[in-house]
C-alpha positions as CSV (number, residue, x, y, z in Angstrom):
1,M,0.0,0.0,0.0
2,S,1.3,3.5,-0.9
3,E,2.2,6.0,1.7
4,G,-0.8,7.7,3.3
5,N,-3.6,5.7,1.5
6,E,-5.2,5.6,4.9
7,L,-4.5,9.0,6.3
8,S,-6.4,8.5,9.6
9,V,-8.8,6.2,11.4
10,S,-11.8,8.5,10.5
11,G,-10.8,8.6,6.9
12,R,-10.1,12.3,7.1
13,P,-6.4,13.5,6.9
14,D,-5.0,15.3,9.8
15,A,-2.6,18.3,9.4
16,A,0.5,16.4,10.2
17,Q,-0.2,13.7,7.6
18,V,-1.0,16.3,4.9
19,Y,2.2,18.2,5.7
20,E,4.3,15.0,5.6
21,R,2.9,14.0,2.2
22,L,3.3,17.5,0.7
23,S,6.9,17.6,2.1
24,K,7.8,14.4,0.3
25,I,6.2,15.7,-3.0
26,R,8.1,18.9,-2.7
27,R,11.3,17.0,-2.1
28,L,10.5,14.9,-5.2
29,L,10.1,18.1,-7.3
30,M,13.4,19.4,-5.9
31,T,15.3,16.3,-7.0
32,R,13.8,16.6,-10.4
33,E,15.0,20.2,-10.6
34,F,18.5,19.0,-9.7
35,G,18.4,16.3,-12.3
36,L,17.3,18.9,-14.9
37,Q,20.3,21.1,-14.0
38,E,22.7,18.2,-14.3
39,I,21.5,17.5,-17.9
40,L,21.5,21.1,-18.9
41,T,25.1,21.4,-17.7
42,K,26.0,18.4,-19.9
43,I,24.2,19.9,-22.9
44,D,25.9,23.3,-22.4
45,I,29.3,21.6,-22.3
46,L,28.6,19.6,-25.4
47,R,27.3,22.7,-27.2
48,S,30.4,24.7,-26.4
49,E,32.8,21.9,-27.2
50,F,31.1,21.2,-30.5
51,Q,31.3,24.9,-31.4
52,Y,35.0,24.9,-30.5
53,S,36.0,21.7,-32.2
54,H,33.8,21.8,-35.3
55,D,32.9,25.5,-35.6
56,Y,29.3,24.5,-35.7
57,N,26.5,24.4,-33.2
58,P,23.8,21.6,-33.8
59,I,21.5,23.2,-31.2
60,E,19.3,26.2,-32.2
61,H,17.9,26.6,-28.7
62,V,17.1,24.9,-25.4
63,S,14.1,25.1,-23.2
64,S,13.3,23.3,-19.9
65,R,10.7,23.1,-17.2
66,V,9.7,21.2,-14.1
67,K,6.0,20.5,-14.0
68,S,4.0,22.7,-11.6
69,L,2.2,21.1,-8.7
70,D,-1.1,22.1,-10.3
71,S,0.0,20.2,-13.5
72,I,1.0,17.2,-11.5
73,I,-2.3,17.2,-9.6
74,S,-4.2,17.3,-12.9
75,K,-2.2,14.5,-14.5
76,T,-2.5,12.2,-11.5
77,H,-6.2,12.8,-11.3
78,R,-6.6,12.2,-15.1
79,K,-4.6,9.0,-15.0
80,G,-5.9,7.7,-11.7
81,I,-2.5,7.8,-10.0
82,P,-2.5,8.1,-6.1
83,F,-1.3,11.5,-5.0
84,T,1.8,10.3,-3.1
85,A,5.5,11.0,-3.7
86,D,6.2,7.3,-4.3
87,D,3.4,6.9,-6.9
88,I,4.1,10.1,-8.6
89,G,7.8,9.3,-8.8
90,A,7.2,5.8,-10.2
91,N,4.5,6.9,-12.8
92,L,5.4,10.4,-13.9
93,L,8.8,10.2,-15.5
94,D,8.4,13.6,-17.4
95,I,8.2,15.9,-14.4
96,A,11.5,17.3,-15.4
97,G,11.7,18.0,-19.2
98,I,14.2,19.5,-21.6
99,R,13.5,20.3,-25.3
100,L,16.5,20.6,-27.7
101,T,15.6,22.2,-31.0
102,C,18.2,21.4,-33.6
103,S,19.0,22.6,-37.0
104,F,18.7,19.3,-38.9
105,V,17.3,15.8,-38.4
106,S,20.8,14.4,-38.2
107,D,21.6,16.8,-35.4
108,T,18.9,15.4,-33.3
109,Y,20.5,11.9,-33.5
110,T,24.0,13.4,-33.0
111,M,22.9,15.0,-29.8
112,R,21.1,11.8,-28.7
113,D,24.3,9.7,-29.3
114,L,26.5,12.3,-27.5
115,L,24.3,12.3,-24.4
116,L,23.9,8.5,-24.3
117,S,27.7,8.0,-24.7
118,Q,28.2,9.5,-21.2
119,N,28.5,6.6,-18.8
120,D,26.7,8.2,-15.9
121,L,23.5,8.5,-17.9
122,T,21.1,5.6,-18.3
123,L,18.5,5.4,-21.1
124,I,15.2,4.3,-19.5
125,R,12.9,4.7,-22.5
126,E,13.1,5.9,-26.1
127,R,10.3,6.8,-28.5
128,D,11.3,7.8,-32.0
129,Y,8.4,9.8,-33.5
130,I,10.8,11.1,-36.2
131,K,11.2,7.7,-37.9
132,D,7.6,6.7,-36.9
133,P,5.5,9.9,-36.7
134,K,2.2,9.9,-34.8
135,P,-1.0,9.6,-36.9
136,N,-1.6,13.3,-36.6
137,G,1.9,14.0,-38.0
138,Y,3.7,14.8,-34.8
139,Q,7.5,14.2,-35.0
140,S,10.1,14.3,-32.2
141,L,12.6,12.0,-30.5
142,H,11.7,11.4,-26.9
143,L,14.2,10.1,-24.3
144,I,13.7,9.3,-20.7
145,I,17.2,9.5,-19.2
146,E,18.2,8.7,-15.6
147,V,20.9,11.0,-14.2
148,P,22.6,10.7,-10.7
149,V,22.1,13.6,-8.4
150,F,24.5,13.8,-5.4
151,L,22.6,14.9,-2.3
152,A,23.8,15.2,1.3
153,E,22.5,11.8,2.2
154,G,23.9,10.2,-0.9
155,P,23.4,9.8,-4.7
156,E,19.9,9.5,-6.1
157,R,19.1,8.6,-9.7
158,V,16.5,11.0,-11.2
159,P,14.6,10.6,-14.5
160,V,14.5,13.5,-17.0
161,E,12.7,13.6,-20.3
162,I,14.5,15.0,-23.3
163,Q,12.7,15.9,-26.5
164,L,14.8,16.4,-29.6
165,R,13.3,18.0,-32.7
166,T,14.1,20.3,-35.6
167,V,13.0,23.9,-35.9
168,A,10.3,22.9,-38.4
169,M,9.0,20.1,-36.1
170,D,8.9,22.5,-33.2
171,F,7.0,25.1,-35.2
172,W,4.4,22.5,-36.2
173,A,4.1,21.1,-32.7
174,S,3.6,24.5,-31.2
175,L,0.8,25.3,-33.6
176,E,-0.8,21.9,-33.1
177,H,-0.7,22.3,-29.3
178,K,-2.5,25.7,-29.5
179,I,-5.2,24.2,-31.7
180,H,-5.8,21.2,-29.4
181,Y,-5.3,23.0,-26.2
182,K,-8.9,23.0,-25.1
183,D,-10.6,19.9,-26.5
184,D,-9.7,17.6,-29.4
185,S,-13.4,17.2,-30.2
186,D,-13.8,20.9,-30.9
187,V,-11.3,20.8,-33.8
188,P,-13.0,20.4,-37.2
189,R,-11.9,17.6,-39.4
190,H,-10.6,19.9,-42.2
191,L,-8.2,21.5,-39.7
192,T,-6.8,18.1,-38.5
193,D,-6.3,17.1,-42.1
194,A,-4.6,20.5,-42.8
195,L,-2.4,19.9,-39.8
196,K,-1.4,16.5,-41.1
197,L,-0.6,17.9,-44.5
198,A,1.5,20.7,-42.9
199,A,3.4,18.0,-40.9
200,D,4.2,16.2,-44.2
201,M,5.3,19.5,-45.7
202,S,7.4,20.2,-42.6
203,S,9.1,16.8,-42.9
204,S,9.8,17.4,-46.6
205,L,11.3,20.8,-45.7
206,D,13.6,19.2,-43.2
207,V,14.9,16.7,-45.9
208,S,15.4,19.5,-48.5
209,M,17.2,21.9,-46.1
210,E,19.5,19.1,-44.9
211,R,20.3,18.1,-48.5
212,I,21.1,21.7,-49.4
213,H,23.2,22.1,-46.2
214,N,25.2,18.9,-47.1
215,E,25.8,20.1,-50.6
216,I,27.1,23.5,-49.3
217,L,29.4,21.6,-47.0
218,D,30.7,19.5,-49.9
219,L,31.4,22.7,-51.9
220,H,33.3,24.2,-49.0
221,A,35.3,21.0,-48.5
222,K,36.3,21.0,-52.2
223,E,37.3,24.7,-52.1
224,E,39.3,24.0,-49.0
225,A,41.0,21.0,-50.6
226,S,41.8,23.0,-53.7
227,R,43.2,25.9,-51.7
228,T,45.1,23.5,-49.4
229,G,46.6,21.8,-52.4
230,S,47.8,25.0,-53.9
231,V,49.3,26.1,-50.6
232,G,50.8,22.6,-50.2
233,E,52.6,22.9,-53.5
234,Q,54.0,26.3,-52.5
235,E,55.1,24.8,-49.2
236,D,56.8,21.9,-51.0
237,D,58.7,24.3,-53.2
238,S,59.7,26.3,-50.1
239,A,60.6,23.2,-48.2
240,T,62.9,22.1,-51.0
241,T,64.6,25.5,-51.0
242,T,64.8,25.6,-47.3
243,G,66.3,22.1,-47.3
244,T,69.0,23.3,-49.6
245,R,69.8,26.2,-47.3
246,R,70.0,23.9,-44.3
247,V,72.7,21.7,-45.9
248,H,75.8,22.2,-43.8
249,H,78.1,22.5,-46.7
250,P,79.0,26.2,-47.2
251,A,79.3,25.9,-51.0
252,A,75.8,24.4,-51.3
253,Q,74.4,27.2,-49.1
254,R,76.1,29.9,-51.1
255,Q,74.5,28.6,-54.3
256,A,71.1,29.0,-52.9
257,M,71.6,32.7,-51.9
258,S,72.0,36.0,-53.6
259,D,75.2,37.9,-53.2
260,D,73.7,40.0,-50.4
261,S,72.5,36.9,-48.6
262,Q,76.0,35.4,-48.9
263,E,77.5,38.4,-47.3
264,L,75.0,38.2,-44.5
265,F,75.6,34.5,-44.1
266,Q,79.4,35.1,-43.9
267,A,78.9,37.8,-41.3
268,V,76.9,35.4,-39.2
269,L,79.5,32.7,-39.5
270,E,82.2,35.1,-38.4
271,S,80.2,36.2,-35.4
272,F,80.3,32.6,-34.2
273,G,84.1,32.5,-34.7
274,F,84.2,30.7,-38.1
275,E,86.6,31.9,-40.8
276,R,85.2,33.6,-43.9
277,Q,84.6,31.0,-46.6
278,G,86.4,31.6,-49.9
279,D,84.6,32.0,-53.2
């Protein structure tokens, strides 16, 4: 039996029992906030390191939230979950949530792999609505990740939901949420059909933009290779000349220099106590 299912002999909760239950729920929310901050720090480090190493940032923006107490009350009531810390913690894994909006579809999977490669994070659940969109057209990659939070009494593993999507997916989801905010039954069929069509167009836009992006990268790579090749040839010529100059035979050195350079070379040799070389 969950904590506090029988709050008192009379069936009515007393103040001490209510206070204890709320204290445990507030502590639960506090640990979720800590877990959220742990993941956000990891994301910020990856973002900065990616920018430094690759001169590219796969994340357009990051948003996060911890569900309010009102939202939790509403969800537990809707799903028939007892309003206790233990039941809430076991059944609501999305109390702490982070949304990563990325530039391209490939970036969402890149960020997923980078996060899951960290050995202190554990994947609890994954739902890929990018590869398998919902019937209404919704696309996003959902992860439930468990992260350790180090408290005074010891470490505690905390679930955090991470949603990864592109800018186009996020725009569509925001509009869809506004339309369905009150009641699904109030939305006319022609609007839901239009939303599905818009989702398909959004997906097509993601594919097109990533293809264009990749072609631009290929062009830049070819230009860089061409420029590097030209510079490399110049460096090879310079290296050959420099190699000749570094031969320790004075006659070979003099052949590689102009008369002025020979005079300078002789002066340097004399400064080190060497005799002037004859012509």
